[in-house]
N, CA, C and O of each residue as an XYZ file, in Angstrom:
956
protein
N     -26.217     67.463     67.347
C     -26.582     68.781     68.447
C     -28.146     68.579     68.743
O     -28.860     68.210     67.811
N     -28.772     68.839     70.174
C     -29.991     68.663     70.481
C     -30.755     69.561     70.634
O     -30.237     70.544     71.164
N     -31.989     69.669     70.346
C     -33.026     71.136     70.414
C     -32.661     72.279     71.318
O     -32.552     73.458     70.981
N     -32.381     71.451     73.244
C     -32.422     72.618     73.825
C     -31.031     72.953     73.446
O     -31.079     74.180     73.356
N     -29.507     72.494     73.099
C     -28.458     73.060     72.476
C     -28.767     73.756     71.247
O     -27.866     74.506     70.872
N     -29.355     73.728     70.832
C     -29.266     74.505     69.489
C     -30.532     75.635     69.989
O     -30.717     76.357     69.010
N     -31.410     76.036     71.057
C     -31.979     76.841     71.581
C     -30.793     77.665     72.544
O     -30.806     78.865     72.818
N     -30.007     76.877     72.868
C     -29.321     78.070     73.940
C     -28.084     78.633     73.209
O     -27.437     79.561     73.694
N     -27.766     78.050     72.024
C     -26.608     78.815     70.779
C     -27.230     80.007     70.427
O     -26.724     81.117     70.266
N     -28.501     79.611     70.317
C     -29.235     81.235     69.575
C     -29.381     81.833     70.272
O     -29.271     82.991     69.869
N     -29.712     81.729     71.744
C     -29.709     82.523     72.858
C     -29.013     83.585     72.540
O     -29.223     84.752     72.208
N     -27.848     82.657     72.789
C     -26.331     83.723     72.863
C     -25.803     84.357     71.840
O     -24.802     85.058     71.993
N     -26.433     84.192     70.590
C     -26.216     84.749     69.580
C     -27.207     86.224     70.282
O     -26.952     87.401     70.534
N     -28.006     85.624     70.350
C     -29.231     87.101     69.971
C     -28.269     88.327     71.808
O     -28.451     89.484     72.187
N     -27.603     87.484     72.196
C     -27.263     88.019     73.333
C     -28.259     88.309     74.807
O     -28.173     89.305     75.526
N     -29.165     87.176     74.989
C     -29.898     87.363     75.420
C     -29.689     86.223     76.487
O     -29.066     85.174     76.325
N     -30.521     86.777     77.908
C     -30.294     86.156     78.765
C     -31.783     84.770     78.953
O     -32.607     84.617     78.051
N     -31.806     84.149     79.936
C     -32.543     83.336     79.976
C     -33.779     83.796     80.329
O     -34.908     83.412     80.024
N     -33.159     85.176     81.407
C     -34.652     85.753     81.730
C     -35.016     86.683     80.620
O     -36.215     86.959     80.641
N     -34.422     87.182     79.771
C     -34.490     88.320     78.864
C     -35.457     87.350     77.757
O     -36.480     87.661     77.147
N     -34.821     86.294     77.776
C     -35.585     85.502     76.463
C     -37.226     85.194     76.575
O     -38.135     85.358     75.760
N     -37.204     84.656     77.999
C     -38.672     84.878     79.172
C     -39.830     85.878     79.142
O     -40.998     85.506     79.036
N     -39.417     87.325     79.252
C     -39.910     88.053     79.186
C     -40.758     88.456     77.760
O     -41.850     88.841     77.341
N     -39.039     87.960     77.249
C     -39.475     88.503     75.266
C     -41.046     87.544     74.958
O     -42.041     87.996     74.391
N     -40.926     86.516     75.369
C     -41.018     84.920     74.566
C     -42.615     84.607     75.608
O     -43.333     83.635     75.374
N     -42.892     85.512     76.600
C     -44.024     85.093     77.456
C     -44.023     83.598     78.163
O     -45.090     83.103     78.528
N     -42.546     82.788     78.364
C     -42.688     81.235     78.715
C     -41.765     81.444     80.119
O     -40.848     82.260     80.225
N     -42.159     80.647     81.019
C     -41.751     80.672     81.984
C     -40.162     80.362     82.105
O     -39.949     79.283     81.552
N     -38.720     81.044     82.745
C     -37.798     80.954     82.411
C     -37.231     79.558     82.913
O     -36.256     78.964     82.453
N     -38.128     79.132     84.052
C     -37.626     77.366     83.966
C     -37.857     76.491     83.208
O     -37.169     75.472     83.160
N     -38.946     76.723     82.405
C     -39.522     75.745     81.310
C     -38.161     76.020     79.868
O     -37.760     75.161     79.083
N     -37.775     77.350     79.941
C     -36.671     77.557     79.385
C     -35.191     76.945     79.656
O     -34.336     76.521     78.880
N     -35.223     77.039     80.704
C     -33.501     76.247     81.214
C     -34.095     75.029     81.578
O     -33.560     74.397     82.489
N     -35.334     74.479     80.913
C     -35.218     72.363     81.215
C     -35.612     72.459     79.459
O     -35.896     71.473     78.778
N     -35.560     73.585     79.056
C     -35.613     73.483     77.225
C     -34.146     72.720     76.984
O     -33.866     71.594     76.574
N     -33.276     73.937     77.463
C     -31.851     74.503     77.391
C     -31.490     72.927     77.551
O     -31.372     72.243     76.535
N     -31.266     72.193     79.225
C     -30.502     71.310     79.211
C     -31.693     69.735     79.038
O     -31.609     68.605     79.520
N     -32.404     70.187     78.408
C     -33.068     68.849     77.317
C     -33.449     67.620     78.844
O     -33.278     66.434     79.127
N     -34.025     68.833     79.439
C     -34.691     68.308     80.341
C     -36.367     67.970     80.333
O     -37.005     67.213     81.066
N     -36.776     68.753     79.317
C     -38.033     68.840     78.732
C     -38.277     68.870     77.365
O     -37.491     69.382     76.569
N     -39.521     68.251     76.996
C     -39.727     68.162     75.225
C     -40.864     69.330     75.638
O     -41.602     69.401     76.620
N     -40.629     70.566     74.021
C     -41.927     71.746     73.983
C     -42.718     71.461     73.791
O     -42.808     70.401     73.171
N     -43.952     72.212     74.186
C     -45.153     71.564     72.996
C     -45.275     72.924     71.905
O     -44.796     74.057     71.935
N     -46.170     72.194     70.940
C     -45.789     73.221     70.076
C     -46.051     74.800     70.137
O     -45.538     75.524     69.284
N     -46.788     75.281     71.071
C     -47.895     76.382     71.570
C     -45.593     77.661     71.808
O     -45.014     78.611     71.281
N     -45.390     76.752     72.784
C     -44.780     77.157     73.569
C     -43.133     77.451     72.816
O     -42.325     78.381     72.823
N     -43.190     76.446     72.364
C     -41.649     76.393     70.679
C     -42.181     77.505     69.989
O     -41.291     78.289     69.658
N     -43.512     77.910     69.600
C     -43.057     78.725     68.566
C     -43.641     80.158     69.098
O     -44.080     80.965     68.279
N     -43.630     80.480     70.679
C     -43.499     81.783     71.219
C     -41.856     81.483     71.473
O     -41.201     82.504     71.263
N     -41.185     80.535     71.803
C     -39.844     81.127     72.308
C     -39.099     81.114     71.062
O     -37.966     81.594     71.097
N     -39.813     80.354     69.279
C     -38.309     80.718     68.213
C     -38.927     82.106     67.880
O     -38.115     82.969     67.548
N     -40.329     82.476     67.922
C     -40.949     83.754     67.826
C     -39.806     85.277     68.231
O     -39.611     86.339     67.640
N     -39.403     84.835     69.180
C     -38.891     85.685     70.797
C     -37.037     85.597     69.805
O     -36.476     86.622     69.417
N     -36.636     84.634     69.669
C     -35.362     84.613     68.877
C     -35.326     85.052     67.431
O     -34.349     85.087     66.684
N     -36.549     85.372     67.188
C     -36.881     85.784     65.555
C     -35.800     84.779     64.596
O     -34.790     84.975     63.920
N     -36.400     83.949     64.861
C     -35.714     82.101     64.032
C     -37.022     81.500     63.799
O     -38.195     81.821     63.989
N     -36.376     80.501     63.311
C     -38.083     79.715     62.125
C     -36.977     78.097     62.790
O     -35.799     77.823     63.021
N     -38.646     77.296     62.854
C     -38.405     75.503     62.833
C     -37.063     75.469     62.122
O     -35.966     75.256     62.639
N     -37.406     75.776     60.534
C     -36.515     75.117     59.570
C     -35.010     75.769     59.944
O     -34.092     75.306     59.268
N     -34.734     76.545     60.702
C     -34.050     77.309     60.869
C     -32.834     75.766     62.323
O     -31.719     75.270     62.485
N     -33.913     75.781     62.760
C     -32.774     74.541     64.095
C     -33.516     73.530     63.867
O     -34.127     73.602     64.934
N     -34.101     72.395     63.215
C     -33.914     70.941     62.382
C     -33.006     70.965     61.585
O     -32.664     69.783     61.579
N     -31.988     71.780     60.499
C     -30.935     71.200     59.838
C     -29.891     70.109     60.722
O     -29.469     68.969     60.527
N     -29.674     71.629     62.291
C     -28.739     70.868     63.063
C     -29.041     69.973     64.599
O     -28.433     69.791     65.654
N     -30.178     69.623     64.077
C     -30.531     68.615     65.101
C     -30.158     66.999     64.911
O     -30.415     66.398     63.868
N     -29.698     66.556     65.738
C     -28.849     65.452     65.761
C     -29.588     64.319     65.456
O     -30.576     64.372     66.189
N     -29.657     63.038     64.570
C     -31.252     61.988     64.220
C     -31.423     61.558     65.444
O     -32.582     61.408     65.831
N     -30.124     61.208     66.494
C     -30.976     60.774     67.865
C     -31.981     61.238     68.821
O     -32.732     60.693     69.630
N     -31.716     62.513     68.421
C     -32.978     63.717     69.487
C     -34.179     63.658     68.678
O     -35.246     63.677     69.292
N     -34.203     63.587     67.357
C     -35.060     63.392     66.488
C     -36.862     62.813     66.956
O     -37.872     63.450     66.657
N     -36.851     61.721     67.594
C     -37.687     60.922     67.862
C     -38.141     61.675     68.606
O     -39.063     62.401     68.234
N     -37.629     61.746     69.926
C     -38.289     62.921     70.856
C     -39.357     64.319     70.674
O     -40.087     64.806     71.537
N     -39.172     64.742     69.294
C     -39.598     66.001     68.812
C     -40.633     65.707     68.058
O     -41.176     66.643     67.470
N     -41.347     63.846     67.830
C     -41.732     64.235     66.639
C     -43.320     64.793     66.908
O     -44.031     65.269     66.023
N     -43.714     64.625     68.346
C     -44.610     65.000     68.466
C     -45.221     66.439     68.269
O     -46.400     66.767     68.133
N     -43.993     67.256     68.295
C     -44.198     68.810     68.114
C     -44.411     68.636     66.283
O     -43.687     68.153     65.412
N     -45.668     69.240     66.260
C     -46.396     68.981     64.483
C     -45.605     69.905     64.058
O     -44.650     69.615     63.337
N     -45.892     71.265     64.460
C     -44.203     71.762     63.278
C     -42.234     71.488     63.060
O     -41.371     71.902     62.285
N     -42.291     70.538     64.284
C     -40.827     69.910     64.043
C     -40.868     68.679     62.868
O     -40.175     68.400     61.890
N     -42.319     67.984     63.651
C     -41.964     66.653     62.534
C     -42.394     67.278     60.814
O     -42.066     66.678     59.791
N     -42.991     68.277     60.833
C     -43.487     68.745     59.115
C     -42.261     68.898     58.424
O     -41.893     68.468     57.331
N     -41.402     69.971     59.741
C     -40.115     70.370     59.224
C     -39.004     69.558     58.827
O     -38.243     69.789     57.887
N     -38.967     68.402     59.772
C     -37.622     67.188     59.589
C     -38.574     66.497     58.833
O     -38.302     66.898     57.701
N     -39.692     65.573     58.691
C     -40.315     65.184     57.009
C     -39.338     66.384     55.510
O     -38.473     65.985     54.729
N     -39.979     67.938     55.618
C     -39.193     68.423     54.696
C     -37.662     68.547     54.535
O     -37.103     68.746     53.457
N     -37.144     68.428     55.543
C     -35.456     68.855     55.412
C     -34.935     67.632     55.064
O     -33.983     67.657     54.284
N     -35.587     65.875     55.710
C     -35.177     64.651     54.992
C     -34.930     65.027     53.507
O     -33.775     65.044     53.080
N     -36.235     65.401     52.518
C     -36.522     65.167     51.526
C     -35.772     65.987     50.720
O     -35.450     65.631     49.587
N     -35.347     67.430     51.352
C     -34.579     68.128     50.436
C     -33.305     67.359     50.739
O     -32.712     66.915     49.756
N     -32.851     67.157     51.793
C     -31.704     66.256     51.853
C     -31.247     64.888     50.822
O     -30.225     64.386     50.355
N     -32.685     64.679     50.821
C     -32.185     63.267     49.466
C     -32.753     63.202     48.013
O     -32.744     62.266     47.213
N     -33.134     64.174     47.931
C     -32.709     65.250     46.636
C     -31.496     65.821     46.451
O     -30.908     65.318     45.494
N     -30.793     66.832     47.099
C     -29.182     67.095     47.224
C     -28.846     65.810     46.980
O     -28.805     65.581     45.771
N     -28.575     64.834     47.703
C     -28.122     63.211     47.784
C     -27.497     62.992     46.595
O     -26.318     62.882     46.258
N     -28.883     62.940     45.854
C     -29.329     62.484     44.609
C     -28.946     62.794     43.284
O     -28.822     62.120     42.261
N     -28.735     64.416     43.668
C     -28.263     64.711     42.709
C     -26.857     65.195     42.812
O     -26.397     65.930     41.938
N     -26.285     64.885     43.652
C     -24.854     64.888     43.739
C     -24.651     63.773     43.339
O     -23.991     63.602     42.314
N     -25.064     62.946     43.905
C     -24.627     61.335     43.535
C     -24.880     61.444     41.247
O     -23.930     61.015     40.592
N     -25.579     61.758     40.809
C     -25.531     62.004     39.564
C     -24.541     62.884     38.768
O     -24.016     62.617     37.687
N     -24.339     64.434     39.836
C     -23.121     64.989     39.213
C     -22.061     64.123     39.580
O     -21.728     64.189     38.396
N     -20.966     63.159     40.224
C     -20.340     62.471     40.925
C     -20.192     61.382     40.272
O     -19.071     60.951     40.543
N     -20.823     60.575     39.419
C     -20.836     59.869     38.785
C     -20.718     60.471     37.689
O     -20.395     59.684     36.799
N     -20.871     61.860     37.231
C     -21.322     62.264     35.791
C     -19.645     62.948     35.671
O     -19.034     63.381     34.694
N     -19.310     62.835     36.918
C     -17.585     63.494     36.728
C     -16.335     62.486     36.725
O     -15.258     62.692     36.165
N     -16.705     61.341     37.475
C     -15.781     60.357     37.482
C     -15.931     58.923     35.819
O     -15.304     57.958     35.383
N     -17.266     59.781     35.474
C     -17.442     58.501     34.045
C     -16.427     60.003     32.972
O     -15.873     59.766     31.898
N     -16.438     60.940     33.424
C     -15.643     61.868     31.991
C     -14.278     62.444     32.794
O     -13.611     63.427     32.473
N     -14.081     61.605     33.848
C     -12.011     61.805     33.889
C     -11.936     60.662     33.333
O     -11.124     60.671     32.408
N     -12.619     59.325     33.563
C     -12.409     57.902     33.184
C     -12.048     58.275     31.663
O     -10.999     57.863     31.168
N     -13.047     59.153     30.863
C     -12.913     58.457     29.672
C     -11.919     59.599     29.300
O     -11.188     59.142     28.421
N     -11.577     60.872     29.584
C     -10.356     61.837     29.373
C      -9.071     60.768     29.235
O      -8.629     60.332     28.172
N      -8.649     60.499     30.404
C      -7.184     59.599     30.965
C      -7.607     58.277     30.169
O      -6.586     57.596     30.073
N      -8.598     57.682     29.607
C      -8.763     56.372     28.656
C      -8.482     57.009     27.310
O      -7.862     56.311     26.509
N      -8.839     58.213     26.943
C      -8.700     59.110     25.477
C      -7.386     59.708     25.632
O      -6.649     59.708     24.646
N      -7.129     60.035     26.329
C      -5.213     60.567     26.360
C      -4.403     59.456     26.390
O      -3.564     59.455     25.489
N      -4.380     58.558     27.091
C      -3.583     57.589     26.917
C      -3.737     56.623     25.740
O      -2.772     56.018     25.273
N      -4.964     56.503     25.288
C      -4.513     55.945     23.772
C      -5.007     56.267     22.249
O      -5.415     55.697     21.237
N      -4.584     58.037     22.949
C      -4.138     59.186     21.684
C      -5.655     58.819     21.348
O      -5.578     58.025     20.410
N      -6.763     58.985     21.614
C      -8.260     58.252     21.139
C      -8.868     59.725     20.571
O      -9.977     59.836     20.048
N      -7.837     60.918     20.799
C      -8.828     62.696     20.788
C      -8.424     62.966     19.710
O      -9.329     63.129     18.891
N      -7.028     63.137     19.187
C      -6.186     63.704     18.245
C      -4.827     62.406     17.611
O      -4.097     61.686     18.292
N      -4.958     62.579     15.546
C      -4.158     61.891     15.207
C      -3.129     61.916     15.585
O      -2.694     62.979     15.143
N      -2.228     61.368     16.243
C      -0.928     61.387     16.127
C       0.275     60.016     15.763
O       1.220     59.588     16.426
N      -0.255     59.633     14.475
C       0.235     58.805     13.464
C       0.612     59.350     12.456
O      -0.221     59.991     11.815
N       2.155     59.265     11.931
C       2.371     60.396     10.979
C       2.982     58.884      9.776
O       3.769     58.019     10.162
N       2.224     58.946      8.025
C       3.104     58.102      8.003
C       3.540     58.559      6.741
O       2.824     59.282      6.047
N       5.089     58.049      6.265
C       5.903     58.618      5.447
C       6.182     57.374      3.697
O       6.585     56.226      3.511
N       5.731     58.387      2.915
C       6.215     57.215      2.140
C       7.341     58.281      0.409
O       7.455     59.401     -0.088
N       7.654     57.397      0.301
C       8.858     57.622     -0.632
C       8.732     57.464     -1.998
O       8.267     56.420     -2.455
N       9.073     58.331     -2.670
C       8.904     57.920     -4.652
C      10.653     57.949     -5.172
O      11.560     58.698     -4.807
N      10.653     57.104     -5.902
C      12.372     57.130     -6.364
C      12.596     58.183     -7.900
O      13.631     58.589     -8.430
N      10.635     58.434     -8.404
C      11.407     59.153     -9.530
C       9.440     58.875     -9.895
O       8.472     58.315     -9.382
N       9.859     59.866    -11.338
C       8.916     60.517    -12.085
C       8.974     58.451    -13.040
O       9.891     57.667    -13.284
N       7.433     58.427    -13.256
C       7.096     56.950    -14.118
C       6.512     58.143    -15.554
O       5.559     58.922    -15.533
N       7.467     57.883    -16.634
C       6.992     57.968    -17.526
C       5.489     57.426    -17.919
O       5.035     56.554    -17.178
N       4.479     57.978    -19.294
C       3.061     57.835    -20.050
C       3.730     56.138    -20.144
O       4.950     56.280    -20.223
N       3.365     54.567    -20.163
C       3.395     54.094    -20.311
C       4.101     52.940    -19.924
O       4.107     51.820    -20.434
N       4.786     53.453    -18.797
C       5.938     52.766    -17.855
C       5.059     51.578    -16.680
O       3.844     51.544    -16.487
N       5.738     51.009    -16.263
C       5.373     50.314    -14.883
C       5.121     51.343    -13.893
O       5.811     52.356    -13.777
N       3.930     51.003    -13.056
C       4.129     52.011    -12.321
C       5.360     51.519    -10.833
O       5.666     52.303     -9.935
N       5.777     50.324    -10.928
C       6.865     50.540    -10.377
C       8.330     49.992    -10.577
O       9.113     49.217    -10.029
N       8.255     50.928    -11.795
C       9.314     51.134    -12.724
C      11.205     51.030    -11.731
O      12.265     50.660    -12.238
N      11.013     51.412    -10.563
C      11.930     51.980    -10.113
C      12.553     50.734     -8.789
O      13.662     50.348     -8.420
N      11.236     50.469     -8.440
C      11.221     49.386     -7.334
C      11.530     47.979     -7.846
O      11.980     47.094     -7.118
N      11.218     47.806     -9.348
C      10.985     46.441     -9.806
C      11.636     46.590    -11.050
O      11.024     46.053    -11.974
N      12.914     47.277    -11.422
C      13.250     47.546    -12.846
C      13.658     46.273    -13.959
O      14.235     46.323    -15.046
N      13.217     45.379    -13.352
C      13.825     43.807    -14.173
C      12.979     43.191    -14.750
O      13.342     42.352    -15.575
N      11.055     43.493    -14.409
C      10.083     43.312    -15.104
C      10.022     44.063    -16.518
O       9.463     43.646    -17.532
N      10.593     45.042    -16.387
C      10.107     46.382    -17.740
C      11.270     45.716    -18.530
O      10.979     45.837    -19.721
N      12.278     45.165    -18.419
C      13.392     45.248    -19.356
C      12.791     43.114    -20.070
O      12.528     42.066    -19.482
N      12.861     43.572    -21.630
C      12.812     42.325    -22.085
C      13.285     40.838    -22.171
O      14.449     40.471    -22.327
N      12.273     40.115    -22.054
C      13.536     38.590    -21.534
C      14.779     38.373    -22.962
O      15.744     37.667    -22.669
N      14.752     38.916    -24.336
C      15.122     38.565    -25.276
C      16.876     39.806    -24.919
O      18.034     39.428    -25.095
N      16.596     40.704    -24.598
C      18.072     41.547    -24.442
C      19.089     41.057    -23.281
O      19.098     40.553    -22.157
N      20.003     41.578    -24.379
C      21.456     41.005    -23.833
C      21.441     41.694    -22.463
O      20.725     42.415    -21.768
N      22.688     41.041    -22.458
C      23.191     42.098    -20.446
C      23.657     42.869    -21.215
O      24.327     42.977    -20.187
N      24.051     43.594    -22.025
C      24.682     44.742    -22.161
C      23.459     45.481    -22.328
O      23.506     46.598    -21.813
N      21.990     45.078    -23.101
C      21.050     45.546    -23.905
C      20.455     46.062    -21.882
O      19.893     47.105    -21.547
N      20.985     44.551    -20.716
C      19.874     45.223    -19.766
C      21.048     45.849    -18.829
O      20.566     45.990    -17.705
N      22.220     46.219    -18.854
C      22.707     46.935    -18.357
C      22.335     48.363    -18.755
O      22.747     49.052    -17.822
N      21.804     49.104    -19.602
C      21.860     50.189    -20.194
C      20.672     50.743    -20.001
O      20.407     51.943    -19.940
N      19.819     49.638    -19.887
C      18.451     49.840    -19.019
C      18.347     50.217    -17.714
O      17.652     51.071    -17.164
N      19.279     49.317    -17.247
C      19.562     50.199    -15.658
C      19.538     51.071    -15.350
O      18.749     51.678    -14.626
N      21.217     51.567    -16.289
C      21.529     52.538    -15.957
C      20.580     53.523    -15.916
O      20.305     54.264    -14.971
N      20.018     53.469    -17.196
C      18.982     55.038    -18.040
C      18.153     54.843    -16.137
O      18.333     55.701    -15.272
N      17.431     53.742    -15.939
C      16.335     54.364    -15.041
C      17.362     55.152    -13.664
O      17.327     56.326    -13.295
N      18.152     54.103    -13.180
C      19.498     55.068    -12.225
C      18.849     56.494    -12.196
O      18.037     57.143    -11.536
N      19.484     56.586    -13.042
C      20.008     58.166    -13.814
C      18.974     59.180    -14.084
O      18.984     60.371    -14.395
N      17.891     58.097    -13.807
C      16.100     59.422    -13.701
C      15.758     59.024    -12.295
O      14.589     59.333    -12.060
N      16.501     58.306    -11.016
C      15.850     58.545     -9.137
C      16.151     60.076     -9.547
O      16.921     60.620    -10.338
N      14.977     60.594     -8.444
C      14.618     61.699     -8.153
C      14.056     61.079     -6.758
O      13.068     60.355     -6.880
N      14.456     61.234     -5.735
C      13.902     60.682     -4.945
C      12.257     61.963     -3.962
O      12.703     62.996     -3.463
N      11.626     61.879     -3.904
C      10.883     62.176     -3.078
C      10.002     62.144     -1.709
O       9.165     61.260     -1.885
N       9.852     62.638     -0.612
C       9.129     61.939      0.679
C       7.657     62.844      0.494
O       7.488     63.911     -0.095
N       7.132     62.384      0.890
C       5.514     62.447      1.230
C       5.104     62.312      2.833
O       5.633     61.259      3.191
N       4.415     62.886      3.940
C       4.432     62.329      5.044
C       2.827     63.316      5.943
O       2.567     64.344      6.568
N       2.343     62.368      5.528
C       0.838     62.596      5.933
C       0.404     61.796      7.078
O       1.103     60.886      7.523
N      -0.942     62.172      7.654
C      -1.560     61.318      8.770
C      -2.876     60.395      8.730
O      -3.464     59.882      9.682
N      -3.230     60.320      7.076
C      -3.859     59.613      7.098
C      -3.208     58.414      5.727
O      -2.595     58.552      4.669
N      -3.840     57.131      6.612
C      -2.870     55.796      5.363
C      -3.278     55.884      4.522
O      -4.445     56.214      4.313
N      -2.614     55.668      3.888
C      -3.131     55.623      2.149
C      -2.857     54.046      1.390
O      -2.696     53.807      0.193
N      -2.874     53.032      2.641
C      -2.261     51.634      1.453
C      -0.239     51.653      1.722
O       0.552     52.393      2.306
N      -0.162     50.557      1.017
C       1.415     50.453      1.389
C       1.882     51.062     -0.133
O       3.069     51.140     -0.450
N       0.669     51.517     -1.104
C       1.552     51.835     -2.310
C       0.522     52.978     -3.045
O      -0.639     52.724     -2.722
N       0.603     53.988     -3.808
C      -0.551     54.297     -4.493
C       0.089     55.459     -5.325
O       1.184     55.877     -4.948
N      -0.578     56.081     -6.559
C       0.242     56.471     -7.564
C       0.078     57.770     -7.648
O      -1.128     57.699     -7.887
N       0.254     58.723     -7.650
C      -0.529     60.482     -7.945
C       0.068     60.990     -9.675
O       1.262     60.767     -9.873
N      -0.620     61.545    -10.684
C       0.011     62.340    -11.645
C       0.882     63.254    -11.008
O       0.708     63.618     -9.845
N       2.147     63.775    -11.979
C       2.414     64.610    -11.825
C       2.953     64.911    -13.258
O       2.992     64.216    -14.273
N       3.424     66.408    -12.945
C       3.895     67.014    -14.213
C       5.101     66.155    -15.335
O       6.265     66.537    -15.452
N       4.811     65.564    -15.701
C       5.882     64.937    -16.521
C       5.340     63.518    -16.612
O       5.922     62.919    -17.516
N       4.402     62.746    -15.974
C       4.151     61.844    -16.244
C       3.209     61.451    -14.606
O       2.131     62.027    -14.467
N       3.641     60.582    -13.579
C       3.063     60.066    -12.005
C       4.283     59.557    -11.387
O       5.311     59.115    -11.901
N       4.034     59.674    -10.501
C       5.020     59.101     -9.027
C       4.019     57.913     -7.816
O       3.022     58.150     -7.133
N       4.885     56.579     -7.994
C       4.471     55.405     -7.201
C       5.017     55.965     -5.473
O       6.191     55.604     -5.384
N       4.694     56.507     -4.469
C       4.794     56.143     -3.163
C       4.560     54.991     -2.408
O       3.418     54.680     -2.071
N       5.378     54.442     -2.164
C       5.638     53.208     -1.081
C       5.714     53.552     -0.010
O       6.344     54.536      0.378
N       4.833     52.499      0.913
C       5.080     53.014      2.771
C       6.945     53.267      3.414
O       7.681     52.288      3.531
N       7.151     53.878      3.559
C       8.363     53.487      4.094
C       8.933     53.338      6.042
O       9.787     52.676      6.632
N       8.094     54.158      6.368
C       7.748     54.530      7.615
C       6.260     55.058      8.461
O       5.268     55.724      8.163
N       6.596     54.578      9.260
C       5.004     55.101     10.460
C       4.917     55.263     11.637
O       4.809     54.290     12.383
N       4.943     56.665     12.154
C       5.480     57.439     13.298
C       4.530     57.644     14.542
O       4.036     58.739     14.275
N       4.015     57.270     15.663
C       3.370     57.518     16.344
C       4.086     58.724     17.209
O       5.153     58.477     17.770
N       3.336     60.369     17.339
C       4.001     61.747     18.098
C       2.827     61.618     18.951
O       1.650     61.414     18.654
N       3.644     61.850     20.546
C       2.803     62.246     20.958
C       2.540     63.930     21.701
O       3.249     64.723     22.321
N       1.168     63.897     21.241
C       0.649     65.641     21.497
C       0.880     65.904     22.583
O       1.367     64.998     23.259
N       0.621     67.356     23.290
C       0.394     67.651     24.253
C      -0.952     68.019     24.532
O      -1.143     68.715     25.529
N      -2.251     67.557     23.588
C      -3.408     67.651     23.780
C      -3.561     66.463     24.725
O      -4.172     66.455     25.793
N      -2.825     65.349     24.081
C      -3.187     63.793     25.002
C      -2.370     64.092     26.444
O      -3.236     64.095     27.319
N      -1.645     64.232     26.772
C      -1.248     64.532     28.242
C      -2.219     65.711     28.681
O      -2.636     65.666     29.838
N      -2.582     66.671     27.937
C      -3.180     67.625     29.008
C      -5.224     66.711     29.305
O      -5.846     66.567     30.358
N      -5.435     66.503     28.525
C      -6.595     65.306     28.270
C      -6.853     64.637     29.840
O      -7.662     64.752     30.761
N      -5.437     63.752     29.461
C      -4.976     62.603     30.788
C      -4.838     63.505     32.199
O      -5.268     62.832     33.135
N      -4.440     64.622     32.564
C      -4.101     65.685     33.981
C      -5.451     65.809     34.074
O      -5.785     65.634     35.246
N      -6.571     66.080     33.216
C      -7.640     66.816     33.257
C      -8.589     65.915     33.743
O      -9.413     66.226     34.603
N      -8.489     64.541     33.104
C      -9.372     63.257     33.595
C      -8.896     62.695     34.610
O      -9.583     61.717     34.906
N      -7.568     62.936     35.657
C      -7.247     62.529     36.862
C      -7.456     63.721     37.585
O      -8.085     63.542     38.628
N      -7.153     64.767     37.372
C      -7.982     65.757     38.410
C      -9.378     65.546     37.919
O      -9.649     66.697     37.574
N     -10.455     64.826     37.656
C     -11.940     65.002     37.401
C     -12.178     63.617     38.327
O     -13.093     63.477     39.139
N     -11.340     62.820     38.073
C     -11.786     61.397     38.695
C     -11.330     61.220     40.154
O     -11.698     60.364     40.958
N     -10.239     62.456     40.354
C      -9.645     62.267     41.882
C     -10.928     62.895     42.514
O     -11.653     62.171     43.196
N     -11.275     64.357     42.294
C     -12.291     64.832     42.727
C     -13.272     64.624     42.658
O     -13.884     65.487     43.288
N     -14.182     63.639     42.056
C     -15.221     62.610     41.906
C     -15.484     61.745     43.228
O     -16.465     61.269     43.799
N     -13.890     61.795     43.444
C     -13.537     60.643     44.508
C     -13.514     61.022     45.510
O     -13.809     60.312     46.471
N     -13.208     62.082     45.601
C     -13.313     63.331     47.324
C     -14.609     63.407     47.020
O     -15.297     62.899     47.905
N     -15.214     63.835     46.131
C     -17.239     64.107     46.678
C     -17.900     63.157     47.152
O     -18.848     63.318     47.921
N     -17.416     61.883     46.688
C     -17.911     60.396     47.613
C     -17.683     60.681     49.017
O     -18.492     60.901     49.919
N     -16.280     60.628     49.015
C     -15.959     60.576     50.266
C     -16.303     61.947     51.596
O     -16.162     61.982     52.819
N     -16.597     62.528     50.984
C     -17.012     63.321     51.518
C     -18.379     64.234     51.145
O     -18.671     65.415     50.957
N     -19.055     62.848     51.163
C     -21.160     63.431     50.409
C     -21.263     63.726     52.184
O     -21.596     64.895     52.377
N     -21.130     63.224     53.024
C     -21.847     63.825     54.208
C     -21.605     64.825     54.855
O     -22.133     64.991     55.954
N     -20.742     65.730     54.314
C     -20.126     66.813     54.956
C     -20.840     67.749     53.371
O     -21.258     68.877     53.633
N     -20.938     67.377     52.122
C     -21.806     68.363     51.146
C     -23.580     68.273     51.955
O     -24.140     69.267     52.417
N     -24.056     67.164     51.951
C     -25.835     67.350     52.347
C     -25.693     67.606     53.820
O     -26.228     66.678     54.426
N     -25.220     68.434     54.573
C     -25.170     68.547     56.003
C     -25.466     67.591     56.484
O     -26.122     67.983     57.449
N     -25.456     66.303     56.522
C     -25.750     65.250     57.618
C     -25.803     63.999     56.802
O     -26.102     63.768     55.631
N     -25.243     62.953     58.248
C     -24.708     61.470     57.993
C     -26.029     60.789     57.471
O     -26.988     60.834     58.241
N     -26.207     60.116     56.164
C     -27.449     58.915     56.176
C     -27.773     58.027     57.510
O     -27.260     57.716     58.585
N     -29.051     57.806     56.678
C     -29.693     56.819     57.239
C     -29.340     55.956     56.930
O     -29.822     54.905     57.352
């Protein structure tokens, strides 16, 4: 939009004709007509009179003036100063948007990665099994390796009897935990202790991870959208 087009729009919004604006501002109608048709460049004094009559300011009009029309207005001190201030404000706004958009995209990407790799929440479960209670003085792995507890001098009958005794004592217990406790561990219980061996490892997909991924995708896409629409947000195309 040129200065003339902007002045014409404001005059129309105020419901004024060119003669009425001329009367209010003390500026000749022919001069106003030339300005609105981009046939003349206003002096600082004349522009000030017209803007006062329209009850508007230089700041209100420079934001909509297209860049190709700026060069012809730089000799008008008020417009030149306002344009510089406006550009500085646009630059600050653009930098702020870049920072915000970068943060949004980075946060989105981080949430996508965290959700995909289950980083935010523990989703791995370890299942341990104990075959029975180990008595005091016995090998911690008596149920898993009974042969190691049988004397080498024992007869076949004695060996079988010992194995039958161990089999009769089997009372399985399962323990599922989220932390890894190694391949085997032993804990005290009433009557002795139990030795637990790792039996299974299960990964469970939790809704929090899916939610993190969807939030991340939303933020990432929104960040890209902001980049593509940066001109609209700053209200002006970049130089």
